[in-house]
C-alpha positions in Angstrom: 9.8 -27.2 -0.9 11.7 -26.6 -4.1 14.1 -23.7 -4.7 11.8 -21.9 -7.2 9.0 -21.9 -4.7 11.3 -20.7 -1.9 12.4 -17.8 -4.2 8.8 -16.9 -5.0 7.8 -17.1 -1.4 10.7 -14.9 -0.2 10.0 -12.3 -2.9 6.2 -12.3 -2.0 7.0 -11.9 1.7 9.4 -9.0 1.0 7.0 -6.9 -1.1 4.2 -7.5 1.5 6.4 -6.7 4.5 8.4 -3.8 3.1 7.7 -0.7 5.2 4.6 -2.4 6.4 3.8 0.0 9.2 3.9 2.9 6.8 1.2 1.3 4.6 -0.9 -0.1 7.4 -4.6 0.4 6.9 -7.1 1.0 9.7 -10.6 2.4 9.0 -13.9 3.1 10.5 -15.5 -0.2 9.6 -12.5 -2.1 11.1 -12.9 -0.1 14.4 -16.6 -1.0 14.5 -15.6 -4.7 14.4 -13.0 -4.1 17.1 -15.5 -2.5 19.5 -17.7 -5.6 19.2 -14.8 -8.0 19.6 -13.6 -6.4 22.9 -17.1 -7.1 24.3 -16.1 -10.7 24.4 -13.3 -9.9 26.8 -15.9 -8.2 29.1 -17.9 -11.4 29.3 -20.6 -10.5 26.7 -22.0 -13.2 24.5 -23.8 -12.0 21.4 -25.4 -13.4 18.3 -24.9 -10.5 15.9 -21.9 -10.3 13.7 -20.5 -7.7 11.3 -22.7 -5.1 9.7 -23.2 -5.1 6.0 -24.1 -2.4 3.4 -27.7 -3.4 3.9 -29.1 -2.1 7.3 -31.4 -5.1 7.6 -28.6 -7.6 7.4 -25.9 -8.6 9.9 -23.7 -11.6 9.4 -23.1 -14.2 12.0 -20.6 -13.5 14.9 -18.6 -16.7 14.3 -15.8 -14.6 12.8 -15.6 -12.6 16.1 -15.2 -15.7 18.2 -12.6 -17.2 15.8 -10.5 -14.0 15.8 -10.9 -13.2 19.5 -7.8 -15.2 20.6 -5.6 -13.4 18.2 -6.9 -10.0 19.4 -6.5 -11.0 23.0 -2.8 -12.0 22.4 -2.1 -8.7 20.7 -3.9 -6.8 23.4 -6.4 -5.5 20.9 -3.8 -3.6 18.9 -5.5 -1.5 16.2 -3.5 -3.2 13.4 -4.3 -6.7 14.6 -6.5 -7.4 11.6 -4.1 -5.9 9.2 -1.1 -7.9 10.4 -3.2 -11.1 10.6 -4.3 -10.7 7.0 -0.8 -9.9 5.7 0.5 -13.0 7.5 -2.3 -15.1 5.9 -1.6 -13.6 2.5 2.0 -14.6 2.7 0.9 -18.1 3.8 -1.4 -18.3 0.7 1.7 -18.5 -1.5 2.4 -21.9 -0.1 -1.3 -22.9 0.1 -1.8 -22.0 -3.6 1.2 -24.0 -4.7 0.3 -27.2 -2.9 -3.4 -27.2 -3.7 -2.7 -26.3 -7.4 -0.1 -29.0 -7.6 -2.6 -31.5 -6.1 -5.5 -30.6 -8.4 -3.5 -29.8 -11.5 0.3 -30.3 -11.8 3.5 -28.8 -10.7 4.0 -26.4 -13.7 0.5 -24.9 -13.2 1.2 -24.7 -9.4 4.4 -22.7 -9.9 3.0 -20.4 -12.6 -0.2 -19.6 -10.6 2.0 -19.0 -7.5 4.1 -16.5 -9.3 1.0 -14.8 -10.6 -0.5 -14.7 -7.1 2.7 -13.3 -5.6 2.7 -10.5 -8.2 -1.1 -10.0 -8.6 -1.9 -6.3 -8.3 -5.4 -7.1 -7.2 -4.1 -9.2 -4.3 -1.4 -6.6 -3.3 -3.9 -3.7 -3.3 -6.3 -5.8 -1.3 -3.6 -6.0 1.4 -3.8 -2.3 1.8 -7.5 -2.4 3.0 -8.0 -5.6 4.9 -11.3 -6.7 6.4 -12.8 -10.0 7.5 -14.0 -10.5 4.0 -10.4 -11.1 2.8 -10.3 -14.4 4.6 -12.9 -15.8 2.1 -9.9 -16.0 -0.3 -8.0 -18.8 1.6 -11.2 -20.6 2.2 -11.8 -20.6 -1.6 -8.7 -22.8 -1.9 -10.3 -25.2 0.6 -13.5 -25.2 -1.4 -11.5 -25.8 -4.6 -9.8 -28.8 -3.0 -13.1 -30.1 -1.6 -14.8 -29.9 -5.0 -11.8 -31.7 -6.6 -12.0 -34.5 -4.1 -15.7 -34.8 -4.6 -15.4 -35.0 -8.4 -12.5 -37.5 -8.3 -13.6 -39.7 -5.5 -17.2 -41.0 -5.4 -16.9 -42.0 -1.8 -15.7 -38.5 -0.7 -18.5 -36.9 1.5 -20.3 -33.9 0.1 -20.9 -32.1 3.4 -17.4 -30.4 3.7 -18.3 -28.2 0.8 -21.3 -26.7 2.7 -19.3 -26.3 5.9 -16.8 -24.2 3.9 -19.6 -22.2 2.4 -21.2 -21.6 5.8 -17.9 -20.2 7.1 -17.5 -18.0 3.9 -20.9 -16.5 4.4 -20.0 -15.5 7.9 -17.1 -13.6 6.4 -19.0 -11.9 3.6 -22.5 -12.1 2.2 -21.2 -12.2 -1.4 -20.6 -15.9 -0.8 -24.3 -16.5 -0.9 -24.2 -17.2 -4.6 -22.2 -20.4 -3.8 -25.3 -22.0 -2.2 -27.3 -22.5 -5.5 -24.0 -23.3 -7.3 -23.1 -26.1 -4.9 -26.7 -27.4 -4.8 -26.6 -27.6 -8.6 -23.2 -29.2 -8.4 -24.4 -31.9 -6.0 -27.3 -32.7 -8.3 -25.0 -32.8 -11.3 -22.6 -35.2 -9.5 -25.5 -37.2 -8.1 -24.3 -36.6 -4.6 -27.6 -35.5 -3.2 -29.1 -38.4 -1.2 -31.2 -38.2 2.0 -28.1 -38.7 4.2 -25.8 -36.3 2.2 -28.5 -33.7 2.2 -28.9 -34.0 6.0 -25.2 -33.9 6.7 -24.7 -31.0 4.3 -27.6 -29.1 5.9 -26.1 -29.6 9.4 -22.6 -28.6 8.1 -24.0 -25.4 6.6 -26.1 -24.5 9.6 -23.5 -25.1 12.2 -21.4 -22.0 11.7 -24.6 -20.0 11.1 -26.5 -21.1 14.3 -26.0 -17.6 15.9 -27.4 -15.9 12.8 -30.5 -18.1 12.8 -31.0 -17.5 16.6 -30.7 -13.8 16.1 -33.1 -13.9 13.1 -35.6 -16.0 15.2 -35.8 -13.3 17.8 -36.5 -10.8 14.9 -39.3 -12.9 13.3 -36.8 -14.1 10.6 -36.7 -10.6 9.1 -33.2 -11.1 7.6 -34.1 -14.4 6.1 -37.3 -13.0 4.6 -35.4 -10.0 3.2 -32.7 -12.3 1.7 -35.4 -14.4 0.0 -36.9 -11.3 -1.4 -33.6 -9.7 -2.3 -32.9 -12.0 -5.3 -36.3 -11.4 -7.1 -35.9 -7.7 -6.3 -32.4 -7.6 -7.9 -33.6 -9.6 -10.8 -36.6 -7.3 -11.3 -34.3 -4.2 -11.4 -31.8 -6.1 -13.5 -34.3 -6.8 -16.3 -35.6 -3.3 -16.0 -32.1 -2.0 -16.6 -32.1 0.0 -13.3 -29.0 0.4 -11.2 -29.8 1.4 -7.7 -27.2 3.0 -5.3 -27.5 4.1 -1.7 -31.1 4.9 -0.6 -32.4 3.3 -3.9 -31.2 6.2 -6.0 -30.7 5.3 -9.6 -27.0 5.6 -10.5 -24.8 5.1 -13.5 -24.2 1.4 -14.4 -20.5 0.6 -14.5 -20.8 -3.1 -13.7 -19.1 -4.2 -17.0 -16.1 -1.9 -16.3 -15.9 -3.2 -12.7 -15.8 -6.8 -13.8 -13.3 -6.1 -16.6 -11.1 -4.3 -14.1 -11.3 -7.2 -11.7 -10.0 -9.6 -14.4 -7.3 -7.1 -15.5 -5.9 -6.4 -12.1 -5.8 -10.1 -11.2 -3.0 -10.4 -13.7 -1.9 -7.0 -15.0 -1.2 -3.6 -13.3 -4.2 -1.3 -12.8 -2.6 1.4 -14.9 -2.8 -0.9 -18.0 -5.7 -0.3 -20.5 -9.0 -2.1 -19.9 -8.2 -4.0 -23.0 -5.9 -6.2 -20.9 -9.0 -7.2 -18.9 -10.5 -8.4 -22.2 -7.2 -10.3 -22.8 -7.5 -12.1 -19.5 -11.1 -13.0 -20.2 -10.1 -14.4 -23.6 -7.2 -16.4 -22.0 -9.7 -17.9 -19.6 -12.4 -18.8 -22.1 -9.9 -20.0 -24.8 -9.3 -23.5 -23.5 -13.0 -23.9 -22.7 -13.6 -23.9 -26.5 -10.3 -25.4 -27.8 -9.3 -27.9 -25.1 -10.7 -31.2 -23.9 -12.2 -30.1 -20.6 -12.4 -32.5 -17.7 -15.5 -32.5 -15.6 -13.6 -30.8 -12.8 -12.4 -27.9 -15.1 -15.9 -27.4 -16.3 -17.1 -27.0 -12.7 -14.4 -24.4 -12.1 -15.7 -22.5 -15.1 -19.2 -22.7 -13.8 -18.1 -21.4 -10.4 -16.6 -18.4 -12.1 -19.5 -17.8 -14.4 -22.1 -18.1 -11.6 -20.1 -15.6 -9.6 -19.8 -13.1 -12.4 -23.5 -13.5 -13.2 -24.4 -12.8 -9.6 -22.3 -9.6 -9.7 -24.0 -8.5 -12.9 -27.4 -9.0 -11.3 -26.2 -7.1 -8.2 -24.6 -4.3 -10.3 -21.8 -1.9 -9.5 -20.0 -4.4 -7.2 -17.3 -3.1 -4.9 -14.0 -5.0 -5.3 -14.4 -6.9 -2.1 -17.7 -8.5 -3.5 -15.4 -10.5 -5.8 -13.6 -12.4 -3.0 -15.4 -15.7 -3.6 -13.9 -15.8 -7.1 -10.6 -14.0 -6.4 -8.5 -17.1 -7.1 -10.2 -18.3 -10.2 -8.8 -15.9 -12.9 -5.2 -16.7 -11.7 -5.9 -20.4 -11.6 -7.6 -20.6 -15.0 -5.1 -18.3 -16.8 -2.2 -20.4 -15.4 -4.0 -23.6 -16.5 -4.6 -22.4 -20.0 -1.1 -20.9 -20.5 0.4 -24.2 -19.4 -1.7 -25.9 -22.1 -0.8 -23.4 -24.8 2.9 -23.4 -24.0 3.0 -27.1 -24.9 2.1 -26.2 -28.5 5.2 -25.3 -30.6 3.2 -22.7 -32.6 2.1 -20.8 -29.5 5.1 -21.5 -27.2 7.1 -18.4 -28.1 4.1 -16.0 -27.9 3.0 -17.5 -24.5 6.5 -17.2 -23.1 6.7 -13.6 -24.1 3.3 -13.0 -22.5 4.4 -14.6 -19.2 7.6 -12.5 -19.3 5.5 -9.3 -19.9 3.1 -10.1 -17.1 6.0 -10.7 -14.6 8.0 -7.6 -15.7 5.1 -5.2 -15.9 4.0 -6.2 -12.4 7.5 -5.9 -11.0 7.7 -2.3 -12.5 4.3 -1.6 -10.9 5.3 -2.9 -7.5 8.6 -1.0 -7.4 7.0 2.3 -8.4 5.2 5.3 -6.7 2.0 3.5 -7.5 2.7 0.8 -4.9 5.8 0.4 -2.7 6.9 4.0 -3.0 3.5 5.7 -3.0 2.7 8.6 -0.6 -0.7 7.8 0.7 -0.7 11.0 2.8 -1.9 12.8 -0.4 -4.9 10.7 -0.6 -7.7 12.1 1.6 -9.9 9.0 1.2 -7.2 6.7 2.5 -5.6 8.2 5.7 -2.6 6.4 7.0 -2.7 4.7 10.4 0.5 6.6 11.4 -1.4 9.9 10.9 -4.4 8.7 12.9 -2.1 7.6 15.7 -0.4 11.1 15.7 -3.8 12.8 15.9 -5.0 10.6 18.7 -1.8 11.2 20.7 -2.1 14.9 20.1 -5.7 15.0 21.4 -4.7 13.0 24.5 -1.9 15.4 25.3 -4.0 18.4 24.6 -6.9 17.2 26.8 -4.6 16.7 29.8 -6.8 14.2 31.4 -10.1 16.1 30.8 -13.1 14.4 29.4 -13.7 15.2 25.7 -15.9 14.2 22.8 -14.9 13.8 19.2 -16.3 14.0 15.7 -14.8 13.6 12.2 -15.4 15.2 8.8 -14.2 12.9 6.1 -14.9 11.6 2.6 -16.8 8.5 3.7 -19.0 9.7 6.5 -21.8 7.3 5.7 -21.6 5.2 8.9 -23.6 5.4 12.1 -21.8 7.7 14.4 -20.3 9.9 11.7 -17.5 7.6 10.8 -15.5 8.5 13.9 -15.1 5.1 15.4 -11.5 4.6 14.2 -10.4 7.6 16.4 -12.6 6.5 19.2 -11.1 3.1 19.2 -7.5 4.5 19.0 -8.2 6.8 21.9 -9.7 3.9 23.9 -6.7 1.8 23.2 -4.4 4.6 24.3 -6.3 4.8 27.6 -8.5 7.9 27.1 -11.8 7.0 25.4 -13.9 10.0 24.5 -17.4 10.5 25.9 -20.6 11.3 24.0 -20.9 15.0 25.1 -18.4 17.3 26.6 -17.6 21.0 26.6 -14.2 20.0 25.2 -14.8 18.7 21.7 -12.3 17.8 18.9 -13.2 17.7 15.3 -10.8 15.9 12.9 -11.1 17.2 9.3 -9.9 14.7 6.8 -11.7 16.4 3.9 -11.3 20.1 3.9 -13.8 20.5 1.0 -16.6 19.3 3.3 -15.7 21.6 6.3 -18.9 23.4 7.5 -18.7 27.2 8.0 -20.4 27.2 11.4 -17.9 24.9 13.2 -16.9 26.4 16.6 -13.2 27.1 16.3 -10.8 28.4 19.0 -7.7 26.6 17.9 -6.4 25.0 14.7 -3.7 22.3 14.5 -2.4 20.6 11.4 -1.0 17.1 11.4 0.1 15.6 8.1 -2.1 17.9 6.2 -5.2 17.1 8.3 -6.8 19.7 10.5 -8.0 19.4 14.1 -10.4 21.9 15.5 -11.0 22.3 19.3 -14.0 23.9 20.9 -11.9 25.2 23.8 -8.6 27.2 23.8 -5.6 25.1 22.9 -3.3 24.0 25.7 0.2 24.7 24.4 
């Protein structure tokens, strides 16, 4: 490991670990996953995985089985997923360097590693971890597998579909990789009877529980998935953008995609124009350089992902995880090419310096390391949730109680209270469904109903807790 890489690694580790418990994220969706994972410790075997935004679709449970040993070792600590992801994110600094060095060269590897270490998109993703984050390191394995497949005719094709099968277990946005890699196999003339068979087995293996579950439901999920693309294409060509409950909403897809490219390289506070700059940097070499077949395939990977998101419309940021690494990789690749030209060398060096300095200023500012998330009602800190849970346990004094929550994102089954239910379970006093003693945690005061039964009010970090019985001082 060279000295430059060590320096980048240590800096990346510092900004990711600085005051980590203060910025720790733990939400309702995470708690829902936790409740299912602890069932494994109780001897349950299940074939349903994480919920998705579509009520008819559940991913495979392979991710639960893979992460169960980690949760068991941490005794199901509420921040297990958060700490696991931060550790993986730090490890990706090394992963990026060695894979980029293998498929490109050392200069591109170092430049892309610096960009990854400072990437605002990657850093902000750390603040809200989920299982979908782990698609990102798998993308490097996919990149390397594609590289080996292109460069070595004898390299088997099935590892690509094994990686895709695992990625789909982590997030359904990876589905677009199936037609992309089928087309890639046809383009490389890798699809023979034997390779098709092994690729099919490789893809199905991590998805066996999903297909078993679907079999017992008359393949309802598979049917809906097969209808989903024509349905999305139909609405795409009609120009309709459907939100929750199929309500037509404003189409901001282009802005979402531009912001994705911008925050991959530049701070989020920069103008959207910087997103256009990143896109231009990516496409420039495609037109002016002599592209190898491998580079053209990476471009097609990115284009197919962006096209899928355009068809989907209004994609949340975590829908981009299958293409997270590509803007950084391609920008680094193109800058390294442009810096070799004496005419553009000075401009490119200035641009690289600007990217590094602007991101450092962003990192060491109230917008990131020194932010006060307590003022953000949509993003309640774990420490605050922990304080609230400990207060409720002390106040209940061993009595049974129920709990509810009023917050900005109460669109989950159960009223989005699972994060508090899990914390209370972990602390040894899980709430019941119904009880005369009921606590209501209000995270969004603007949504507080007028008819809520109140006998006591307690404030913790600007959040309000109502109790249906007199407070126990």
